[in-house]
C-alpha positions in Angstrom: 0.0 0.0 0.0 1.3 3.5 -0.9 0.6 5.9 2.0 1.0 9.7 2.0 1.3 10.9 5.6 0.8 14.6 6.1 1.9 16.5 9.3 2.8 19.9 10.5 5.6 19.2 13.1 5.5 21.2 16.3 8.5 23.4 17.3 11.6 21.3 18.1 11.8 22.9 21.6 8.2 21.8 22.4 7.8 18.1 23.4 5.1 16.6 21.2 3.3 13.3 21.5 1.8 14.0 18.1 5.3 14.1 16.4 6.1 10.8 18.2 2.9 9.1 17.1 3.4 10.2 13.4 7.0 8.9 13.4 6.0 5.6 15.0 3.1 5.0 12.7 5.3 5.6 9.7 7.9 3.2 11.0 5.3 0.4 11.7 3.9 0.7 8.2 7.3 0.7 6.6 8.4 -2.3 8.6 5.4 -4.2 7.2 6.4 -3.5 3.6 4.1 -0.4 2.9 5.5 2.6 1.1 5.2 5.8 3.2 5.8 9.3 1.9 6.0 11.8 4.8 4.8 15.2 3.7 5.9 17.6 6.4 5.9 21.3 7.3 8.0 22.4 10.3 6.8 25.2 12.7 10.5 26.0 13.3 10.5 27.5 9.8 8.0 30.2 10.9 10.8 32.2 12.6 12.6 32.5 9.2 9.6 33.7 7.2 9.5 37.3 6.0 7.5 39.6 8.4 4.7 40.0 5.8 4.3 36.2 5.5 4.3 35.8 9.3 1.6 38.4 9.6 -0.6 36.6 7.1 0.0 33.2 8.6 -3.1 33.2 10.9 -5.3 33.7 7.8 -3.3 31.2 5.7 -3.9 28.6 8.4 -7.7 28.9 7.6 -7.1 28.1 3.9 -3.8 28.0 2.1 -4.0 27.9 -1.7 -0.2 27.4 -1.9 -0.4 24.3 0.3 -3.3 23.0 -1.8 -1.3 23.4 -5.0 1.8 21.8 -3.4 -0.1 18.7 -2.2 -1.9 18.4 -5.5 1.4 18.3 -7.3 2.8 15.7 -4.9 -0.2 13.5 -5.1 -0.1 13.6 -8.9 3.5 12.6 -8.8 3.4 9.9 -6.1 -0.2 8.6 -6.7 -0.7 7.1 -3.2 -3.6 4.8 -2.3 -4.5 6.9 0.8 -3.6 10.2 2.5 -3.3 10.1 6.3 -3.6 13.6 7.8 -2.3 14.4 11.3 -1.8 18.1 12.0 -2.6 20.8 9.4 -2.0 23.8 11.7 -0.7 26.3 10.9 1.3 25.8 7.7 -0.8 23.2 5.7 -4.4 24.3 6.5 -7.5 22.2 5.7 -7.1 23.1 2.0 -5.1 19.9 1.7 -8.2 17.9 2.3 -9.8 19.3 -0.9 -6.5 18.6 -2.8 -6.7 15.0 -1.9 -10.4 14.7 -2.8 -9.8 16.3 -6.2 -6.9 13.9 -6.8 -9.3 11.0 -6.1 -7.4 9.8 -3.0 -9.3 8.8 0.1 -8.4 10.7 3.3 -8.2 9.5 6.9 -7.4 12.0 9.7 -6.3 11.5 13.3 -8.0 13.7 15.9 -5.0 14.3 18.1 -6.6 17.3 19.8 -9.8 19.4 19.7 -8.6 22.0 17.2 -11.6 21.5 14.9 -13.9 22.9 17.7 -11.7 24.8 20.2 -9.4 27.8 19.7 -6.7 26.4 22.0 -7.3 22.9 20.8 -7.4 21.4 24.3 -10.9 22.3 25.7 -9.3 24.1 28.5 -9.8 27.5 30.3 -8.6 28.8 33.6 -6.6 25.7 34.3 -9.6 23.3 33.9 -11.9 21.7 31.4 -14.1 23.9 29.2 -16.8 22.7 26.8 -18.4 26.1 26.1 -17.8 25.9 22.4 -18.7 22.3 21.6 -21.4 22.2 19.0 -21.5 26.0 18.8 -19.7 28.9 17.0 -16.7 29.3 19.3 -16.9 33.1 19.7 -16.1 32.7 23.4 -12.6 31.8 22.3 -12.2 35.4 21.3 -13.8 36.8 24.4 -11.5 34.8 26.7 -8.4 35.0 24.4 -8.2 31.2 24.5 -5.3 31.1 22.0 -2.1 32.4 23.7 -4.3 34.5 26.0 -4.9 37.0 23.2 -8.2 38.0 21.7 -6.4 39.3 18.6 -4.6 36.0 18.0 -7.7 34.0 18.8 -9.9 35.7 16.3 -8.5 34.1 13.0 -8.6 30.7 14.7 -12.2 31.1 15.7 -13.1 32.4 12.3 -11.5 29.4 10.7 -13.3 27.0 13.0 -16.6 28.7 12.3 -16.0 28.7 8.5 -15.1 25.0 8.4 -18.1 24.2 10.6 -20.4 26.0 8.1 -18.8 24.4 5.1 -18.5 20.9 6.8 -15.0 20.8 5.4 -13.8 17.8 7.5 -17.0 15.9 7.1 -17.1 16.4 3.3 -13.4 15.7 2.4 -12.4 13.1 5.0 -13.5 9.5 4.6 -12.6 8.4 8.2 -11.7 10.3 11.3 -9.5 8.4 13.9 -10.0 9.2 17.6 -7.3 7.9 20.0 -9.9 7.3 22.7 -13.7 6.9 23.2 -13.6 10.2 25.1 -12.3 12.1 22.1 -14.9 10.4 19.9 -17.7 11.4 22.3 -16.6 15.0 22.3 -16.5 15.2 18.5 -19.9 13.5 18.2 -21.3 16.1 20.7 -19.8 18.7 18.5 -21.8 17.6 15.5 -19.4 15.3 13.7 -21.0 12.2 12.3 -20.5 9.2 14.6 -20.3 6.8 11.7 -17.2 8.6 10.4 -15.2 8.3 13.6 -13.4 5.1 14.6 -11.4 4.6 17.8 -7.8 3.5 17.5 -5.5 4.0 20.6 -1.9 4.9 20.2 0.8 2.2 20.6 4.0 2.3 22.6 7.1 0.4 21.7 9.1 -1.4 24.4 12.6 -2.9 24.5 11.3 -6.0 26.3 12.4 -5.0 29.8 9.7 -5.1 32.4 9.8 -4.0 36.0 11.1 -6.6 38.5 9.4 -6.6 41.9 7.4 -3.8 43.4 9.7 -1.0 42.1 10.9 2.0 44.1 9.7 5.6 43.7 6.5 7.4 42.7 7.4 8.9 39.3 5.9 12.0 37.6 6.8 12.4 33.9 5.5 15.5 32.1 5.2 19.3 32.0 5.3 21.0 35.3 2.2 23.0 34.9 -1.1 23.7 36.7 -3.2 21.9 34.1 -1.1 18.8 34.4 -1.9 18.8 38.2 1.7 19.2 39.3 0.8 21.8 42.0 -1.8 19.3 43.3 0.8 16.6 43.4 3.2 18.8 45.5 0.4 19.5 47.9 -0.7 15.9 48.1 2.9 14.6 48.6 3.8 13.2 52.0 7.3 11.7 52.7 5.5 8.7 54.3 4.6 7.7 50.7 8.3 7.1 49.9 10.3 8.9 47.2 8.9 11.2 44.6 10.9 11.5 41.4 10.0 14.3 39.0 11.0 14.1 35.3 10.1 17.2 33.3 10.3 21.0 33.2 7.9 23.9 33.0 6.5 27.0 34.8 6.3 25.2 38.2 10.0 24.1 38.1 11.0 26.7 40.7 8.3 25.4 43.1 9.5 21.8 42.5 13.1 22.8 43.2 12.1 24.6 46.3 10.2 21.6 47.6 13.2 19.3 46.8 15.5 21.6 48.7 13.4 21.3 51.9 12.1 17.7 51.5 14.7 14.9 50.9 11.8 12.6 49.7 11.5 14.8 46.5 14.0 14.6 43.6 13.7 16.8 40.5 15.6 15.6 37.5 14.4 18.0 34.9 13.6 17.1 31.3 15.4 13.9 30.1 15.6 12.0 26.8 12.9 9.5 26.3 15.1 6.5 26.8 16.3 7.8 30.2 12.7 8.7 31.2 11.6 5.1 30.4 14.4 3.6 32.5 13.1 5.6 35.5 9.5 4.6 34.7 10.6 0.9 34.6 11.9 1.1 38.2 8.9 3.0 39.5 6.5 1.8 42.3 3.8 3.8 40.5 3.5 6.5 37.8 1.3 9.4 38.7 -0.7 11.5 36.2 -2.7 14.0 38.2 -4.1 16.1 35.3 -6.7 18.8 35.9 -7.6 19.1 32.3 -8.6 16.7 29.6 -6.1 14.3 28.0 -7.0 12.9 24.6 -5.0 9.8 25.3 -2.2 9.6 27.8 1.0 8.1 26.4 2.7 8.0 29.7 0.0 5.7 31.1 0.6 3.2 28.4 4.4 3.6 28.7 4.0 2.7 32.4 1.8 -0.3 31.5 4.4 -1.5 28.9 6.9 -1.8 31.7 4.5 -3.5 34.1 4.0 -0.4 36.3 0.6 0.7 37.6 -0.7 4.3 37.4 -2.5 6.7 39.6 -4.4 9.2 37.4 -7.2 11.8 37.6 -10.7 10.6 36.8 -10.9 12.9 33.8 -11.0 12.7 30.0 -9.2 9.7 28.4 -7.3 9.0 31.6 -10.5 7.6 33.3 -10.8 5.3 30.3 -7.2 4.1 30.4 -6.9 3.4 34.1 -9.1 0.6 35.5 -9.6 1.6 39.1 -8.3 -1.1 41.4 -7.0 -3.2 38.5 -4.3 -1.4 36.6 -4.0 1.4 39.2 -6.2 3.9 40.9 -8.2 7.0 40.0 -8.3 10.3 42.0 -10.6 13.2 41.7 -8.9 16.0 39.6 -7.8 19.0 41.6 -8.2 17.2 44.9 -4.9 16.6 46.7 -6.5 14.6 49.4 -8.0 12.2 46.9 -4.7 12.0 45.1 -2.9 11.2 48.4 -5.3 8.3 49.2 -4.8 6.8 45.7 -1.0 7.1 46.0 -1.1 5.5 49.4 -3.0 2.5 48.0 -0.6 2.0 45.1 2.6 2.5 47.1 1.8 -0.7 49.0 4.2 -3.3 47.5 1.7 -6.1 47.1 -0.9 -3.9 45.5 1.7 -2.4 43.2 2.9 -5.8 42.0 -0.7 -7.1 41.4 -1.8 -4.0 39.5 1.5 -3.9 37.6 1.0 -7.4 36.3 -2.5 -6.5 35.1 -1.2 -3.3 33.6 1.3 -5.3 31.6 -1.4 -7.7 30.4 -3.6 -4.8 29.2 -0.6 -3.4 27.3 -0.1 -6.7 25.5 -3.8 -6.9 24.7 -4.3 -3.4 23.4 -1.3 -1.2 22.9 1.5 -3.0 21.2 3.0 -1.9 17.8 1.7 -5.1 16.2 -1.9 -4.3 17.2 -1.5 -0.7 16.1 -0.3 -1.7 12.7 -3.1 -4.2 12.2 -5.7 -1.6 13.2 -4.2 1.0 10.9 -4.2 -1.4 8.0 -7.9 -2.2 8.6 -8.8 1.5 8.8 -7.0 2.2 5.5 -8.6 -0.7 3.7 -12.0 0.2 4.9 -11.5 3.9 3.9 -10.3 2.9 0.4 -13.4 0.6 0.0 -15.8 3.3 1.2 -14.2 5.9 -1.0 -14.5 3.6 -4.0 -18.2 3.0 -3.2 -18.8 6.8 -2.9 -19.5 6.8 0.8 
């Protein structure tokens, strides 16, 4: 199968699960003998654009005729069997969907976030979930300055969302939409997207084969040190009687983390680390903690923990509540509630409970989240989309 994969890569200084998923999906397909052409734009290039082009970029992100022409040429030259769209913002734009349709190529698109309904793409405001714009014209995104806390910068994004809602751009030109969780699918269906077009395919996680031995050691947090990730709640919930807390990551709350570590020997802050080093720390954990206050569309760190046979304490919110089976693969805590988080951590820091839940977590990984299962699901989705496109559906 010849696959054209289209993605606007995020800035290199900004950790991106989407970039990782794109690269892994391409690798899985190639390893199975498929031909994958990766059509990429890089947000790093924005800094090198002439000032006039940078000023027009918010409007080009709504509809870029140059991106449409570029993709049309590439599709005519490569003649793929299917186009898989990941992120079109800001350098591609939804115009590429029409280019693929006019070239007679079926399109599947992965819903990595909520950008088709929400100005900031994460259904979040004031550090918590926000669904004010689901199923509506998202004018509140301008009022609240939801994109980069700026009404001016939010305006073109909101205009673009409203325009594509009115034109049904994604519904008309995309054969199949892929949601990484049932939660994401439910929000898009609530937003007016046809349920029949959306299939759920969770992301996969590769593993070297090494699995945790015994009950592990520390409680481990891996992620951005921000309010929406619940890091402040974790610091408030933390008690030295729970053992050792190891923090891997960086962000606005780094100073608070360092201050806590300076006064509390049970807290270690390692900062941002390469993925392989982070996974070594996860593999030796007693439990991984994901105390998010805002929606997660999936939760790669949860599955990374499962892959290593490590249970997870997570917030009962978004896709996290779907991934963590309370009492089986870990424990759920109420978002924004340090006391609830402390109770859940106390349960999972018990060695016997950690081992039992870790074994079940590993089994769930093998059943649902391996590269082999991801590849098979991707191939099924592609084949179905090609058949539906040929039948005019």
